[in-house]
DSSP file (Angstrom, degrees, kcal/mol; ACC not computed):
  #  RESIDUE AA STRUCTURE BP1 BP2  ACC     N-H-->O    O-->H-N    N-H-->O    O-->H-N    TCO  KAPPA ALPHA  PHI   PSI    X-CA   Y-CA   Z-CA
    1    1 A M              0   0    0      0, 0.0     2,-0.5     0, 0.0    29,-0.1   0.000 360.0 360.0 360.0 138.3    5.5  -23.7    8.2
    2    2 A S        -     0   0    0     27,-0.2     2,-0.6     2,-0.0    32,-0.4  -0.800 360.0-175.8-127.2  91.5    8.3  -21.3    7.3
    3    3 A V        -     0   0    0     -2,-0.5    28,-0.1    30,-0.2    27,-0.1  -0.778  11.3-155.9 -92.4 120.0    7.9  -17.9    8.8
    4    4 A K        -     0   0    0     -2,-0.6    47,-0.1    26,-0.5     2,-0.1  -0.591  21.7-101.2 -95.4 153.3   10.4  -15.3    7.7
    5    5 A P        -     0   0    0      0, 0.0     2,-0.5     0, 0.0    -1,-0.1  -0.388  42.4-104.7 -72.9 157.2   11.6  -12.2    9.5
    6    6 A I        -     0   0    0     44,-0.1     2,-0.2    81,-0.1    44,-0.2  -0.691  29.2-131.8 -83.1 123.8   10.2   -8.9    8.3
    7    7 A M        +     0   0    0     42,-3.0    44,-0.1    -2,-0.5    -1,-0.0  -0.524  29.8 170.3 -73.4 134.1   12.6   -6.7    6.2
    8    8 A R        +     0   0    0     -2,-0.2     2,-0.8    81,-0.0    -1,-0.1   0.240  35.1 123.6-128.2  12.1   12.8   -3.1    7.3
    9    9 A D     >  -     0   0    0      1,-0.2     4,-2.3     2,-0.1     5,-0.2  -0.644  46.5-161.7 -73.2 110.2   15.8   -2.0    5.2
   10   10 A V  H  > S+     0   0    0     -2,-0.8     4,-1.5     1,-0.2    -1,-0.2   0.859  89.0  55.9 -65.8 -31.4   14.3    1.0    3.2
   11   11 A L  H  4 S+     0   0    0      1,-0.2    -1,-0.2     2,-0.2     4,-0.2   0.923 112.0  41.2 -65.0 -44.7   17.1    0.7    0.7
   12   12 A F  H >4 S+     0   0    0      1,-0.2     3,-1.1     2,-0.2    -2,-0.2   0.880 114.6  53.0 -71.9 -34.4   16.3   -2.9   -0.1
   13   13 A L  H 3< S+     0   0    0     -4,-2.3    -2,-0.2     1,-0.3    -1,-0.2   0.717 102.2  59.6 -73.6 -21.5   12.6   -2.3    0.0
   14   14 A S  T 3< S+     0   0    0     -4,-1.5    -1,-0.3    -5,-0.2     2,-0.2   0.474  82.7 105.0 -88.7   1.2   13.0    0.5   -2.5
   15   15 A R  S <  S-     0   0    0     -3,-1.1   119,-0.3    -4,-0.2     2,-0.3  -0.581  79.6-111.2 -76.0 140.6   14.5   -1.8   -5.3
   16   16 A K        -     0   0    0     -2,-0.2   117,-0.2   117,-0.2   116,-0.1  -0.569  39.2-112.1 -67.9 130.0   12.3   -2.8   -8.2
   17   17 A A        -     0   0    0    115,-2.7    37,-0.2    -2,-0.3    -1,-0.1  -0.274  23.1-124.8 -67.3 148.5   11.4   -6.5   -8.0
   18   18 A E  B     -a   54   0A   0     35,-1.8    37,-2.5     1,-0.1    52,-0.1  -0.639  41.3 -85.9 -92.6 155.3   12.7   -9.0  -10.6
   19   19 A P        -     0   0    0      0, 0.0     2,-0.3     0, 0.0    -1,-0.1  -0.275  46.3-124.7 -59.8 141.0   10.2  -11.1  -12.5
   20   20 A A        -     0   0    0     35,-0.4     2,-0.2    34,-0.1    49,-0.0  -0.621  26.5-167.9 -88.6 148.6    9.3  -14.3  -10.6
   21   21 A T    >   -     0   0    0     -2,-0.3     3,-2.2     1,-0.0    89,-0.1  -0.729  42.3 -90.9-123.9 174.5    9.6  -17.8  -12.2
   22   22 A M  G >  S+     0   0    0      1,-0.3     3,-1.4    -2,-0.2    -2,-0.0   0.798 121.8  68.4 -56.2 -29.8    8.4  -21.3  -11.3
   23   23 A T  G 3  S+     0   0    0      1,-0.3     3,-0.4     2,-0.1    -1,-0.3   0.666  90.8  63.7 -64.7 -16.1   11.6  -21.8   -9.3
   24   24 A D  G <>  +     0   0    0     -3,-2.2     4,-1.5     1,-0.2     3,-0.5   0.148  65.5 110.4 -93.5  17.1   10.3  -19.1   -6.8
   25   25 A K  H <> S+     0   0    0     -3,-1.4     4,-1.7     1,-0.2    -1,-0.2   0.846  75.5  54.8 -60.5 -36.3    7.3  -21.2   -5.7
   26   26 A Q  H  > S+     0   0    0     -3,-0.4     4,-2.7     1,-0.2    -1,-0.2   0.813 102.1  58.3 -72.3 -28.3    8.9  -21.8   -2.3
   27   27 A V  H  > S+     0   0    0     -3,-0.5     4,-2.3     2,-0.2    -1,-0.2   0.931 105.6  49.4 -60.3 -45.2    9.1  -18.0   -1.9
   28   28 A A  H  X S+     0   0    0     -4,-1.5     4,-2.6     2,-0.2    -2,-0.2   0.893 110.9  50.6 -63.4 -40.3    5.4  -17.7   -2.3
   29   29 A I  H  X S+     0   0    0     -4,-1.7     4,-2.1     2,-0.2    -2,-0.2   0.939 110.9  47.2 -59.1 -49.4    4.9  -20.5    0.3
   30   30 A D  H  X S+     0   0    0     -4,-2.7     4,-2.4     1,-0.2   -26,-0.5   0.836 111.4  52.1 -62.6 -34.5    7.1  -18.7    2.7
   31   31 A L  H  X S+     0   0    0     -4,-2.3     4,-2.7     2,-0.2    -2,-0.2   0.909 111.2  46.5 -69.8 -41.4    5.2  -15.4    2.0
   32   32 A L  H  X S+     0   0    0     -4,-2.6     4,-1.9     2,-0.2    -2,-0.2   0.850 112.2  50.8 -63.9 -36.3    1.9  -17.1    2.7
   33   33 A D  H  X S+     0   0    0     -4,-2.1     4,-2.1   -31,-0.2    -2,-0.2   0.907 112.9  45.6 -67.9 -46.3    3.2  -18.7    5.8
   34   34 A T  H  X S+     0   0    0     -4,-2.4     4,-1.5   -32,-0.4    -2,-0.2   0.916 110.7  53.3 -66.2 -42.0    4.6  -15.3    7.1
   35   35 A L  H  < S+     0   0    0     -4,-2.7     3,-0.3     1,-0.2    -1,-0.2   0.929 109.6  49.1 -59.9 -43.3    1.3  -13.5    6.2
   36   36 A Q  H >< S+     0   0    0     -4,-1.9     3,-1.3     1,-0.2    -1,-0.2   0.877 108.1  53.6 -61.2 -39.6   -0.6  -16.1    8.2
   37   37 A A  H 3< S+     0   0    0     -4,-2.1     3,-0.3     1,-0.3    -1,-0.2   0.800 115.7  40.1 -63.0 -29.5    1.8  -15.6   11.2
   38   38 A H  T >X S+     0   0    0     -4,-1.5     3,-1.7    -3,-0.3     4,-1.1   0.111  76.4 125.4-106.9  21.0    1.1  -11.9   11.1
   39   39 A K  T <4  +     0   0    0     -3,-1.3    -1,-0.2     1,-0.3    -2,-0.1   0.715  66.9  62.4 -56.0 -26.7   -2.6  -12.1   10.4
   40   40 A E  T 34 S+     0   0    0     -3,-0.3    -1,-0.3     1,-0.2    -2,-0.1   0.816 122.2  17.1 -66.5 -32.8   -3.4   -9.9   13.4
   41   41 A E  T <4 S+     0   0    0     -3,-1.7     2,-0.3     1,-0.1    -2,-0.2   0.256 121.2  58.6-123.0  11.0   -1.6   -6.9   12.1
   42   42 A C     <  +     0   0    0     -4,-1.1    -1,-0.1    -7,-0.2     3,-0.1  -0.986  38.1 176.3-150.3 130.4   -1.1   -7.6    8.4
   43   43 A V  S    S+     0   0    0     -2,-0.3    17,-3.2     1,-0.3     2,-0.3   0.460  75.3  19.1-110.6  -3.1   -3.4   -8.2    5.3
   44   44 A G  E     -B   59   0B   0     15,-0.2     2,-0.3    -9,-0.1    -1,-0.3  -0.976  57.5-169.1-161.7 146.1   -0.8   -8.4    2.5
   45   45 A M  E     -B   58   0B   0     13,-2.5    13,-3.0    -2,-0.3     2,-0.3  -0.998  12.6-146.9-142.6 150.3    2.7   -8.9    1.9
   46   46 A A  E >   -B   57   0B   0     -2,-0.3     3,-1.7    11,-0.2     4,-0.3  -0.807  34.7-112.3-107.7 156.0    5.2   -8.5   -1.0
   47   47 A A  G > >S+     0   0    0      9,-2.6     5,-2.4     7,-0.4     3,-1.8   0.829 114.4  64.4 -60.7 -30.7    8.3  -10.9   -1.3
   48   48 A N  G > 5S+     0   0    0      6,-0.3     3,-1.5     1,-0.3    -1,-0.3   0.810  89.2  68.3 -65.0 -24.3   10.7   -8.0   -0.6
   49   49 A M  G < 5S+     0   0    0     -3,-1.7   -42,-3.0     1,-0.3    -1,-0.3   0.634 104.3  42.5 -69.8 -14.2    9.2   -7.8    2.9
   50   50 A I  G < 5S-     0   0    0     -3,-1.8    -1,-0.3    -4,-0.3    -2,-0.2   0.134 130.4 -93.8-110.0  16.2   10.8  -11.2    3.6
   51   51 A G  T < 5S+     0   0    0     -3,-1.5     2,-0.5     1,-0.2    -3,-0.2   0.564  88.9 119.5  91.6   6.9   14.0  -10.3    2.0
   52   52 A V      < -     0   0    0     -5,-2.4     2,-2.0    -6,-0.1    -2,-0.2  -0.935  53.8-148.9-116.7 121.3   13.4  -11.7   -1.5
   53   53 A N        +     0   0    0     -2,-0.5   -35,-1.8    -5,-0.1     2,-0.3  -0.433  56.3 118.9 -89.0  66.9   13.5   -9.2   -4.4
   54   54 A K  B    S-a   18   0A   0     -2,-2.0     2,-2.1   -37,-0.2    -7,-0.4  -0.949  75.3-105.9-132.4 154.0   11.0  -11.1   -6.7
   55   55 A A  S    S+     0   0    0    -37,-2.5    15,-3.5    -2,-0.3   -35,-0.4  -0.502  74.0 122.6 -81.9  78.4    7.6  -10.0   -8.1
   56   56 A I  E     - C   0  69B   0     -2,-2.1    -9,-2.6    13,-0.2     2,-0.3  -0.999  34.8-177.1-137.9 136.9    5.3  -12.0   -5.8
   57   57 A I  E     -BC  46  68B   0     11,-2.3    11,-2.7    -2,-0.4     2,-0.4  -0.931  14.6-152.5-128.2 153.7    2.6  -10.9   -3.4
   58   58 A A  E     -BC  45  67B   0    -13,-3.0   -13,-2.5    -2,-0.3     2,-0.4  -0.991  18.8-172.1-125.5 137.6    0.4  -12.6   -0.9
   59   59 A V  E     -BC  44  66B   0      7,-2.5     7,-2.8    -2,-0.4     2,-0.5  -0.987  24.3-127.3-136.1 133.2   -3.1  -11.1   -0.2
   60   60 A N  E     - C   0  65B   0    -17,-3.2     5,-0.2    -2,-0.4    64,-0.1  -0.731  23.5-178.9 -81.2 127.4   -5.8  -11.9    2.4
   61   61 A M        -     0   0    0      3,-3.5     2,-1.0    -2,-0.5     3,-0.2  -0.249  56.2 -87.4-117.4  43.3   -9.1  -12.3    0.6
   62   62 A G  S    S+     0   0    0      1,-0.2    -1,-0.1    59,-0.0     3,-0.0  -0.785 116.7  19.0  94.5-100.4  -11.3  -12.9    3.6
   63   63 A M  S    S+     0   0    0     -2,-1.0     2,-0.3    -3,-0.1    -1,-0.2   0.672 128.9  34.9 -83.5 -16.7  -11.2  -16.6    4.3
   64   64 A I        -     0   0    0     -3,-0.2    -3,-3.5     2,-0.0     2,-0.5  -0.946  69.4-128.4-136.6 157.6   -8.0  -17.4    2.4
   65   65 A N  E     -C   60   0B   0     -2,-0.3     2,-0.4    -5,-0.2    -5,-0.2  -0.890  27.8-158.0-101.6 138.5   -4.7  -15.9    1.5
   66   66 A V  E     -C   59   0B   0     -7,-2.8    -7,-2.5    -2,-0.5     2,-0.4  -0.950   6.2-145.9-120.9 135.2   -3.8  -15.9   -2.2
   67   67 A A  E     -C   58   0B   0     -2,-0.4     2,-0.4    -9,-0.2    41,-0.3  -0.803  13.9-166.1 -99.9 144.1   -0.3  -15.7   -3.8
   68   68 A M  E     -C   57   0B   0    -11,-2.7   -11,-2.3    -2,-0.4     2,-0.4  -0.998   7.9-151.5-132.3 127.7    0.2  -13.8   -7.1
   69   69 A F  E    S-CD  56 106B   0     37,-2.9    37,-2.4    -2,-0.4   -13,-0.2  -0.834  78.1  -9.2 -99.2 132.6    3.2  -14.0   -9.3
   70   70 A N  E    S-     0   0B   0    -15,-3.5    -1,-0.2    -2,-0.4     2,-0.2   0.888  83.4-167.5  50.4  51.1    4.1  -11.0  -11.5
   71   71 A P  E     -     0   0B   0      0, 0.0     2,-0.4     0, 0.0    34,-0.2  -0.480   7.1-172.0 -72.8 136.2    0.9   -9.1  -10.8
   72   72 A K  E     - D   0 104B   0     32,-3.0    32,-2.6    -2,-0.2     2,-0.7  -0.994  21.6-136.3-128.6 135.5    0.1   -6.1  -13.1
   73   73 A I  E     + D   0 103B   0     -2,-0.4    30,-0.2    30,-0.2     3,-0.1  -0.828  27.7 173.0 -91.5 117.6   -2.7   -3.7  -12.5
   74   74 A I  E     +     0   0B   0     28,-2.5     2,-0.3    -2,-0.7    29,-0.2   0.550  61.8  31.2-108.1  -8.3   -4.2   -3.2  -16.0
   75   75 A K  E     - D   0 102B   0     27,-1.4    27,-1.9     2,-0.0     2,-0.4  -0.976  59.0-171.9-151.2 138.8   -7.3   -1.1  -15.1
   76   76 A R  E     + D   0 101B   0     -2,-0.3     2,-0.4    25,-0.2    25,-0.2  -0.995   7.2 177.2-130.7 135.3   -8.1    1.5  -12.3
   77   77 A I  E     + D   0 100B   0     23,-2.7    23,-2.5    -2,-0.4    22,-0.4  -1.000  55.3  21.2-136.7 137.0  -11.4    3.0  -11.6
   78   78 A G  E    S-     0   0B   0     -2,-0.4    21,-2.1    20,-0.2    -1,-0.2   0.993  70.5-145.7  78.0  66.0  -12.5    5.4   -8.9
   79   79 A K  E     + D   0  98B   0     19,-0.2     2,-0.3    -3,-0.1    19,-0.2  -0.275  27.4 165.8 -65.7 144.9   -9.5    7.3   -7.5
   80   80 A F  E     - D   0  97B   0     17,-2.8    17,-3.1     2,-0.0     2,-0.3  -0.988  33.9-117.2-156.3 158.5   -9.5    8.2   -3.9
   81   81 A E  E     + D   0  96B   0     -2,-0.3     2,-0.3    15,-0.2    15,-0.2  -0.742  42.4 150.8 -96.9 145.6   -7.2    9.4   -1.0
   82   82 A T  E     - D   0  95B   0     13,-2.6    13,-2.4    -2,-0.3     2,-0.4  -0.888  38.4-112.6-153.4-178.8   -6.5    7.2    2.0
   83   83 A E  E     - D   0  94B   0     -2,-0.3     2,-0.3    11,-0.2    11,-0.2  -0.982  30.7-177.0-127.7 144.5   -4.0    6.4    4.7
   84   84 A E  E     - D   0  93B   0      9,-2.4     9,-2.7    -2,-0.4     2,-0.2  -0.980  15.4-149.6-143.0 154.7   -2.2    3.1    5.1
   85   85 A G  E     - D   0  92B   0     -2,-0.3     2,-0.3     7,-0.2     7,-0.2  -0.643  13.0-154.3-110.2 169.8    0.3    1.4    7.4
   86   86 A C    >   -     0   0    0      5,-0.6     3,-1.1     3,-0.4   -41,-0.1  -0.993  22.6-132.0-147.6 145.5    2.9   -1.2    6.5
   87   87 A L  T 3  S+     0   0    0     -2,-0.3    -1,-0.1     1,-0.3   -81,-0.1   0.747 110.4  54.9 -70.2 -23.3    4.5   -3.9    8.6
   88   88 A S  T 3  S+     0   0    0     -3,-0.0     2,-0.3     2,-0.0    -1,-0.3   0.543 113.4  43.3 -86.2  -7.1    7.9   -2.9    7.3
   89   89 A L  S <  S-     0   0    0     -3,-1.1    -3,-0.4     2,-0.1     2,-0.3  -0.896  80.2-119.4-133.8 160.3    7.4    0.8    8.4
   90   90 A S  S    S+     0   0    0     -2,-0.3    -3,-0.1    -5,-0.1    -2,-0.0  -0.758  73.4   9.5 -97.9 150.3    6.1    2.5   11.5
   91   91 A G  S    S-     0   0    0     -2,-0.3    -5,-0.6    -6,-0.0     2,-0.3  -0.115  88.3 -74.2  81.2-177.7    3.1    4.8   11.4
   92   92 A V  E     -D   85   0B   0     -7,-0.2     2,-0.3    -9,-0.0    -7,-0.2  -0.846  38.7-161.7-118.3 154.0    0.6    5.5    8.6
   93   93 A R  E     -D   84   0B   0     -9,-2.7    -9,-2.4    -2,-0.3     2,-0.1  -0.981  24.5-108.2-137.4 151.1    1.1    7.6    5.4
   94   94 A E  E     +D   83   0B   0     -2,-0.3     2,-0.3   -11,-0.2   -11,-0.2  -0.472  44.9 164.2 -75.1 147.1   -1.3    9.2    2.9
   95   95 A C  E     -D   82   0B   0    -13,-2.4   -13,-2.6    -2,-0.1     2,-0.5  -0.969  36.7-111.2-157.4 169.0   -1.6    7.6   -0.5
   96   96 A T  E     +D   81   0B   0     -2,-0.3     2,-0.3   -15,-0.2   -15,-0.2  -0.908  39.7 166.9-110.7 129.7   -3.8    7.5   -3.6
   97   97 A R  E     -D   80   0B   0    -17,-3.1   -17,-2.8    -2,-0.5     2,-0.4  -0.801  28.4-122.8-131.7 176.0   -5.8    4.3   -4.4
   98   98 A Y  E     -D   79   0B   0     -2,-0.3   -19,-0.2   -19,-0.2   -20,-0.2  -0.977  11.6-138.1-128.0 142.5   -8.6    3.2   -6.7
   99   99 A K  E    S+     0   0B   0    -21,-2.1    20,-1.8   -22,-0.4     2,-0.4   0.881  91.5  31.2 -65.5 -38.6  -11.9    1.6   -5.7
  100  100 A E  E     +DE  77 118B   0    -23,-2.5   -23,-2.7    18,-0.2     2,-0.3  -0.973  68.0 173.8-127.5 139.5  -11.8   -1.0   -8.5
  101  101 A I  E     -DE  76 117B   0     16,-2.8    16,-2.5    -2,-0.4     2,-0.4  -0.939  22.6-146.2-133.4 155.2   -8.9   -2.6  -10.2
  102  102 A E  E     -DE  75 116B   0    -27,-1.9   -28,-2.5    -2,-0.3   -27,-1.4  -0.996  25.1-169.3-118.8 132.9   -8.3   -5.3  -12.8
  103  103 A V  E     -DE  73 115B   0     12,-3.0    12,-2.6    -2,-0.4     2,-0.4  -0.950  16.2-157.6-129.2 141.7   -5.1   -7.4  -12.3
  104  104 A S  E     +DE  72 114B   0    -32,-2.6   -32,-3.0    -2,-0.4     2,-0.3  -0.955  33.5 143.9-111.9 137.4   -3.3   -9.9  -14.5
  105  105 A Y  E     - E   0 113B   0      8,-2.1     8,-3.6    -2,-0.4     2,-0.4  -0.941  48.5-105.7-160.0 174.2   -1.1  -12.3  -12.6
  106  106 A Q  E     -DE  69 112B   0    -37,-2.4   -37,-2.9    -2,-0.3     6,-0.2  -0.932  34.6-141.0-111.2 136.7    0.1  -16.0  -12.6
  107  107 A D    >   -     0   0    0      4,-2.0     3,-2.8    -2,-0.4   -39,-0.1  -0.170  43.3 -75.4 -83.6-176.5   -1.3  -18.3   -9.9
  108  108 A M  T 3  S+     0   0    0      1,-0.3   -40,-0.1   -41,-0.3   -80,-0.1   0.744 136.8  50.6 -53.0 -27.9    0.7  -21.0   -7.9
  109  109 A N  T 3  S-     0   0    0      2,-0.1    -1,-0.3   -84,-0.0     3,-0.1   0.255 118.5-114.1 -93.9   8.0    0.5  -23.2  -11.1
  110  110 A F    <   +     0   0    0     -3,-2.8     2,-0.4     1,-0.2    -2,-0.1   0.830  67.3 148.6  61.7  31.7    1.9  -20.3  -13.2
  111  111 A K        -     0   0    0      1,-0.0    -4,-2.0    -4,-0.0    -1,-0.2  -0.831  53.8-111.1 -93.6 135.0   -1.4  -20.2  -15.0
  112  112 A M  E     -E  106   0B   0     -2,-0.4     2,-0.3    -6,-0.2    -6,-0.2  -0.395  39.3-174.8 -68.0 138.3   -2.3  -16.6  -16.2
  113  113 A Q  E     -E  105   0B   0     -8,-3.6    -8,-2.1    -2,-0.1     2,-0.4  -0.934  15.4-165.7-129.1 153.5   -5.3  -15.2  -14.4
  114  114 A R  E     +E  104   0B   0     -2,-0.3     2,-0.3   -10,-0.2   -10,-0.2  -0.956  23.0 163.9-139.3 117.7   -7.2  -11.9  -15.0
  115  115 A Q  E     -E  103   0B   0    -12,-2.6   -12,-3.0    -2,-0.4     2,-0.4  -0.973  32.9-131.1-142.3 153.7   -9.5  -10.8  -12.2
  116  116 A K  E     -E  102   0B   0     -2,-0.3     2,-0.3   -14,-0.2   -14,-0.2  -0.815  26.0-174.6 -99.8 138.6  -11.4   -7.7  -11.0
  117  117 A F  E     -E  101   0B   0    -16,-2.5   -16,-2.8    -2,-0.4     2,-0.3  -0.964   1.0-174.4-132.7 151.8  -11.1   -6.6   -7.3
  118  118 A S  E >>  -E  100   0B   0     -2,-0.3     4,-0.9   -18,-0.2     3,-0.8  -0.917  44.8  -0.4-138.5 166.7  -12.9   -3.9   -5.5
  119  119 A G  H 3> S-     0   0    0    -20,-1.8     4,-2.0    -2,-0.3     5,-0.2  -0.218 122.5  -3.3  60.6-138.4  -12.9   -2.2   -2.1
  120  120 A W  H 3> S+     0   0    0      1,-0.2     4,-2.2     2,-0.2    -1,-0.2   0.885 134.1  53.0 -59.0 -44.1  -10.5   -3.5    0.6
  121  121 A T  H <> S+     0   0    0     -3,-0.8     4,-2.4     1,-0.2    -1,-0.2   0.915 109.7  50.1 -62.0 -41.6   -9.1   -6.4   -1.4
  122  122 A A  H  X S+     0   0    0     -4,-0.9     4,-2.0   -23,-0.2    -1,-0.2   0.872 109.9  50.6 -60.8 -39.4   -8.2   -3.9   -4.3
  123  123 A Q  H  X S+     0   0    0     -4,-2.0     4,-2.1     2,-0.2    -1,-0.2   0.890 109.2  50.0 -66.2 -40.5   -6.6   -1.6   -1.9
  124  124 A I  H  X S+     0   0    0     -4,-2.2     4,-2.3     2,-0.2     5,-0.2   0.944 111.9  48.8 -61.5 -49.7   -4.4   -4.4   -0.4
  125  125 A I  H  X S+     0   0    0     -4,-2.4     4,-2.5     1,-0.2     5,-0.2   0.891 109.3  51.9 -59.9 -42.6   -3.3   -5.5   -3.9
  126  126 A Q  H  X S+     0   0    0     -4,-2.0     4,-1.9     2,-0.2    -1,-0.2   0.903 110.1  50.0 -61.3 -42.5   -2.4   -1.9   -4.9
  127  127 A H  H  X S+     0   0    0     -4,-2.1     4,-1.3     1,-0.2    -2,-0.2   0.928 113.4  44.7 -61.7 -45.3   -0.3   -1.5   -1.8
  128  128 A E  H  X S+     0   0    0     -4,-2.3     4,-1.3     1,-0.2    -2,-0.2   0.837 110.9  52.6 -70.9 -34.9    1.6   -4.8   -2.4
  129  129 A V  H  X S+     0   0    0     -4,-2.5     4,-0.9    -5,-0.2    -1,-0.2   0.845 105.0  57.8 -68.1 -33.4    2.1   -4.1   -6.2
  130  130 A D  H ><>S+     0   0    0     -4,-1.9     5,-2.8     1,-0.2     3,-0.7   0.900 100.3  56.8 -58.9 -41.6    3.6   -0.7   -5.2
  131  131 A H  H ><5S+     0   0    0     -4,-1.3     3,-1.6     1,-0.3    -1,-0.2   0.894 101.1  56.1 -59.0 -39.3    6.1   -2.6   -3.1
  132  132 A L  H 3<5S+     0   0    0     -4,-1.3  -115,-2.7     1,-0.3    -1,-0.3   0.788 106.1  52.4 -67.1 -20.8    7.2   -4.6   -6.3
  133  133 A S  T <<5S-     0   0    0     -4,-0.9    -1,-0.3    -3,-0.7  -117,-0.2   0.449 122.1-108.9 -87.2   1.5    7.9   -1.2   -7.9
  134  134 A G  T < 5S+     0   0    0     -3,-1.6     2,-0.7    -4,-0.3    -3,-0.2   0.673  73.4 143.7  72.0  21.1   10.0   -0.1   -4.9
  135  135 A I      < -     0   0    0     -5,-2.8     2,-0.5    -6,-0.2    -1,-0.2  -0.832  31.1-168.7 -93.2 114.8    7.3    2.3   -3.9
  136  136 A I              0   0    0     -2,-0.7   -50,-0.0    -3,-0.1  -122,-0.0  -0.902 360.0 360.0-104.9 127.7    7.0    2.6   -0.2
  137  137 A I              0   0    0     -2,-0.5   -53,-0.1   -10,-0.1    -1,-0.1   0.551 360.0 360.0 -54.5 360.0    3.9    4.4    1.1
């Protein structure tokens, strides 16, 4: 298990992520390990949260954590306002999210996937995809 320290440097976190490639598979494994280690206070992570500026996120989907390479939200339905916290920041902040989203991404085998998510899982994915754009809630 390779648990990495959590990045708190706002300048680093506000950089746009570079596309992930197959050579970044270990980063995804480290991200999944770090998410698991922080499962009490965290439900999702982006690679920049462990100091790697690549487009990779890890999301808790109930029983399992899933890594996504180069995720893109291609559809948004049901806009709402909410508050979120982040392991890299203190406190909570207001943000806009969507109840349902459709995401295209590459899985751990770099096979293209396209999936719909709703509710809590959709909210987590939106938060982590924001991280990849350098958006800090």
